[in-house]
N, C-alpha and C positions, 0 to 999 in steps of 0.2 A: 720430717713430715710431720704430719696430722691424720690419723684413723678411729674409725669405729670400727671395734671389733665384736666380731658375738665370740664370748666365751667357749663356748663349744669348739668353734671353730680351732680357736689357740690352743685350747687343752687338746684334740685330737693332731694338730700339730708338733705340740711339744714345748708349746710357748716360747720363750725370749731367749733365749741361747745367751746363759751368764755370762759365759766368758769373751764376749764382744768386749764388752765394759763400753766402749765409745765406736759408733760408725758402724753401717750395717748390717748392725741386729732385726732393723726394719726390712731391708731385703731379703735379708737371709729369713725372716718370718714368712714373707709373702711369696719366698717362693718355693716352702714346703706347706704352705696354705693353698697354693695353686696344684701342686702335686698330687697335695688329700682331696683338692677335686673341689675345692670353695673355689669361690668368682668371687673377685676385687673389682672392685667398679671406679672408677675417676668422677668425682666430684667435679665438671667445671669450675662452679660456681659458688662452693664454698669456699669459705675465704676464712687464712691462716697466716701465722704472722713465725714468720722462723729466723733468730738469726745464726744466719752458720758458722759453726766455728765459735759456737760461745760458749763452750765447754776448754775449748784449746786452740791456740790461736794459727792462722791457718801456715804451715811452714813448720810450724814447731816441732817437737821430735815427736811429743809427742800425739800430733795429729798425723803426721808421716806414718808413722809407727802403727797407729793404728786402724787406719785408711790401708797400707799396704798389706798389714795380716788379713787382716776381715776381710778383706777382698779376695782374697789369697783363699780363706777358709769356705767364703760363700759359693765359691768355684769347685772347691775340694769335693761339699757335701753336695752339693745341689746339681752342678751342671752335667751336660754330658759327660763321657769322662773323656772320651777326645777332645772337646773343649779345652775341657778341667789342663789335660795334659800338657794340650798346647801352650795353655797360660805360665802353666809351672814351667815348662822347660823356655820360654820367651822372657820371662821375668828374672833369670840369671844374667840374660845378655844385656837387657836395658841398664840392669845395674854395675854391670862392668864397664859401660859405656860411658855410666854417670860416676862412676871411681874414678877413671882414664882422664874426666876432663881436667882444664887445670882451675876451675870457679870452685872456689872454697865449699859453698852453697852446697853444690851439684852434689861433689866428693863427699860431705857429712849427709846429704841425702841420701846417696850409695852408702855410706854404712849403716843408717837407719833399714833401708831396705834390707840389705844383708840382714841384721839382727831378725827385720821381720820375716824372712826368708825360712831362716834356720827353725824359726820357732811354728810354724807351719809343718816343717819336717819333721819335728819333733811331736806335734801334735797327731802326725798324719794318720798314727793307730787310733784314736778315736777319734776322728774325723770319719773315717774310714767308715767305724762301728754304725754312727747317726746315720752316715749313708745308707747302710744294709740295712739297719731296723726302717729308715723310710720306705725303704723299696718294696715290703709287702704290703706298707697302708695306700700307696699310690694307685689313684687313679688317673692320672694324666703322665705323658712320657717327658721327659727329661727337654729329650729336644724342643719337644712342641711349647715347653713352658721358658725354656733359654728363647725363644725367638719371639717370645711376648716385654722379655725384661731385659735383652740386650740389643743396641743396637749393631748393627753393622757398619 
């Protein structure tokens, strides 16, 4: 993504979460900015060139792991509890399905997803603390922000 951000907004929202390393750090920050009451505007005539997966090859272990882990990090930290719980419960089902497939590529992806899920469970106390610390500063409801960021 390409973004122009007010430093006051970024600081109020707690800045980029460095534990993400790759992928979803912009989504996490955007969600927290909206929860803090900041407006995010899309500028349709702006031009930015983005090389998708320039840091890690699509389908690589690094790509799959960070996409899976950070998507779950973002949901646990920011989404309405019912949505986060539903996806956290659904994730293992999709993972088991991948592990059960005869396709070695899908099985490998399943193994990576297990590792990502394990790391989210381990990080859960920290993610929960981050979620709670945002709650006192929220100017918008999680449900309203989720409707803006998640397609049905």
